[in-house]
C-alpha positions in Angstrom: 168.5 99.6 100.1 167.8 96.4 98.0 167.6 94.5 101.2 165.1 96.8 102.7 162.9 96.5 99.6 163.1 92.8 99.5 162.5 92.4 103.3 159.8 94.9 104.0 158.1 92.5 106.4 161.2 92.5 108.6 161.1 96.3 109.0 159.7 97.2 112.5 156.8 99.6 112.4 156.4 102.0 115.3 153.6 104.6 115.4 153.0 107.2 118.2 150.0 106.3 120.4 148.1 109.4 119.2 148.5 108.3 115.6 147.0 104.9 116.5 144.2 106.4 118.4 143.4 108.7 115.4 143.5 105.8 113.1 141.1 103.7 115.1 138.8 106.5 115.7 138.6 107.3 112.0 138.2 103.6 111.1 135.4 103.3 113.7 133.7 106.4 112.3 134.0 105.1 108.7 132.4 101.7 109.7 129.7 103.5 111.6 128.9 105.9 108.7 128.9 103.0 106.3 126.5 101.0 108.4 124.2 103.9 108.9 124.3 104.7 105.1 123.5 101.1 104.3 120.7 100.9 106.8 119.0 104.0 105.4 119.5 102.9 101.8 118.0 99.5 102.6 115.0 101.2 104.4 114.6 103.6 101.6 114.7 100.8 99.0 112.2 98.7 101.0 109.7 101.6 101.4 110.0 102.5 97.7 109.4 98.8 96.7 106.5 98.6 99.1 105.1 101.8 97.8 105.4 100.7 94.2 103.8 97.3 94.9 100.9 99.1 96.7 100.4 101.4 93.7 100.5 98.4 91.4 97.9 96.6 93.5 95.6 99.6 93.6 95.8 100.1 89.9 94.7 96.6 89.3 92.0 96.3 91.9 88.5 97.6 92.0 88.2 99.9 95.1 84.7 98.8 96.0 84.6 95.0 95.6 88.4 94.5 96.0 88.2 92.3 92.9 90.7 92.5 90.0 89.7 95.1 87.5 89.8 95.2 83.7 93.4 96.5 83.7 94.4 93.4 85.6 92.7 91.2 83.1 94.4 92.9 80.1 97.9 93.5 81.4 98.4 90.5 83.7 95.9 87.6 83.4 95.4 87.4 79.7 99.1 88.1 78.9 100.0 85.2 81.3 97.5 83.0 79.6 98.9 83.7 76.2 102.4 83.1 77.5 101.4 79.7 79.0 98.5 78.5 77.0 98.8 74.9 78.2 97.9 76.0 81.7 94.8 78.0 80.6 93.1 76.7 77.5 90.4 75.9 76.8 89.5 79.1 78.7 85.9 79.8 79.3 84.6 83.3 79.9 81.3 84.2 81.6 80.1 87.8 81.5 77.7 88.5 84.4 75.4 91.5 84.7 73.2 92.2 87.6 69.6 92.6 86.5 67.6 95.8 87.1 70.5 97.3 89.0 69.6 100.9 88.1 66.2 100.4 89.7 67.9 99.5 92.9 70.1 102.6 92.9 67.0 104.8 92.1 64.8 103.3 94.8 67.3 102.7 97.6 70.3 104.9 96.8 73.8 104.3 95.7 75.0 103.2 99.2 72.6 100.3 99.0 73.6 99.7 95.5 77.2 99.4 96.4 76.4 96.9 99.1 74.5 94.8 96.6 77.6 94.8 94.4 79.7 93.7 97.3 77.1 91.0 98.2 77.1 89.7 94.7 80.9 89.6 94.7 80.9 87.4 97.8 78.3 85.0 96.3 80.4 84.6 93.1 83.7 84.3 95.0 82.2 81.6 97.3 81.1 79.6 94.2 84.2 79.5 92.0 87.1 77.1 92.1 90.5 78.0 93.4 91.8 78.2 89.8 89.0 80.4 88.6 88.9 84.2 88.6 86.1 86.7 89.0 86.7 90.4 88.2 84.7 93.5 88.1 84.8 95.0 84.6 82.6 98.0 85.2 79.3 99.2 86.8 77.2 96.1 87.7 79.2 93.9 85.2 81.6 91.1 86.1 83.7 88.6 84.3 84.4 85.0 85.5 87.2 83.2 83.8 87.4 79.4 84.0 90.8 78.0 82.9 91.1 74.5 81.5 87.2 74.4 81.3 85.0 73.3 78.4 81.9 75.3 77.3 79.5 72.7 78.7 81.1 72.7 82.2 81.3 76.6 82.2 77.6 76.7 81.5 76.9 74.4 84.4 79.2 76.5 86.7 77.4 79.7 85.6 74.0 78.1 86.2 75.1 77.2 89.8 76.0 80.8 90.4 72.7 82.1 88.8 70.7 79.9 91.1 72.8 81.0 94.1 72.1 84.6 93.4 68.4 84.0 92.7 67.9 82.0 95.9 69.7 84.3 98.3 68.1 87.8 98.6 70.1 90.8 99.7 69.2 91.9 103.1 70.1 95.1 104.9 68.1 96.4 107.9 64.5 96.5 106.8 65.4 96.0 103.1 65.1 92.6 101.5 65.8 92.5 97.8 65.4 89.5 95.6 68.3 89.6 93.1 69.0 88.0 89.7 71.7 88.2 87.2 72.1 87.4 83.4 75.1 85.4 82.1 76.8 85.1 78.7 79.2 82.2 78.2 81.8 81.4 75.5 85.0 79.4 75.3 88.4 80.1 73.7 89.9 76.8 72.6 93.3 78.4 72.0 95.1 81.6 72.7 94.4 82.8 69.2 90.7 83.3 69.7 90.5 84.7 73.2 89.3 88.1 72.0 86.6 86.5 69.9 85.4 84.4 72.8 85.1 87.5 75.1 83.1 89.3 72.4 80.8 86.3 72.0 80.4 86.0 75.8 79.3 89.6 75.8 76.9 89.1 72.9 75.4 86.1 74.7 74.9 88.3 77.8 72.8 90.7 75.7 70.9 87.8 74.3 70.1 86.7 77.9 68.8 90.1 78.7 66.6 90.1 75.6 65.2 86.8 76.5 63.9 88.0 79.9 67.0 88.1 82.1 68.0 85.7 84.9 69.4 83.1 82.6 72.5 81.6 81.2 73.2 81.9 77.4 
């Protein structure tokens, strides 16, 4: 008995053919089932991840202009800026508001008004740098963020966009609309005064409106 225990490898093993067939059939079925289960788990996981990413993208994107929205600014961009201030500050903010936009909606309808907003979006996107960001913050109001940009440079960049908008009327069928926009600019030198800078930019926008619109303050 001790010999058998100590020399188990020397003990010949003999199984009936039907047992071997059952074993291989069961083993094959197990491998196949495991493969199918893994496949469907991976597919389900992929679809769930894809669905979650799409929902996240939609939640952070304006459906009309396809620009980032205010939620993206608050929950993603500004948080990232405060976590990595050396990559963003001084951060200049430009609040942009289309002039007399309500009159466009009233005279030509909201469909034309929506197309005007899309047109303004393209003009702004075509006149910012790769590092900059333009977002729609509501209605006919936009926000352009210029990272690593001084106030004087931001004013010049905003003026370039103002001129671009003023010099390129919106055209749709028989409609030709001259456009203009007002701009309020402010700069946050550090991450501690970003909120103050955004508030000041907003105040400067209203000042531009009061002074006659179609200008940068």
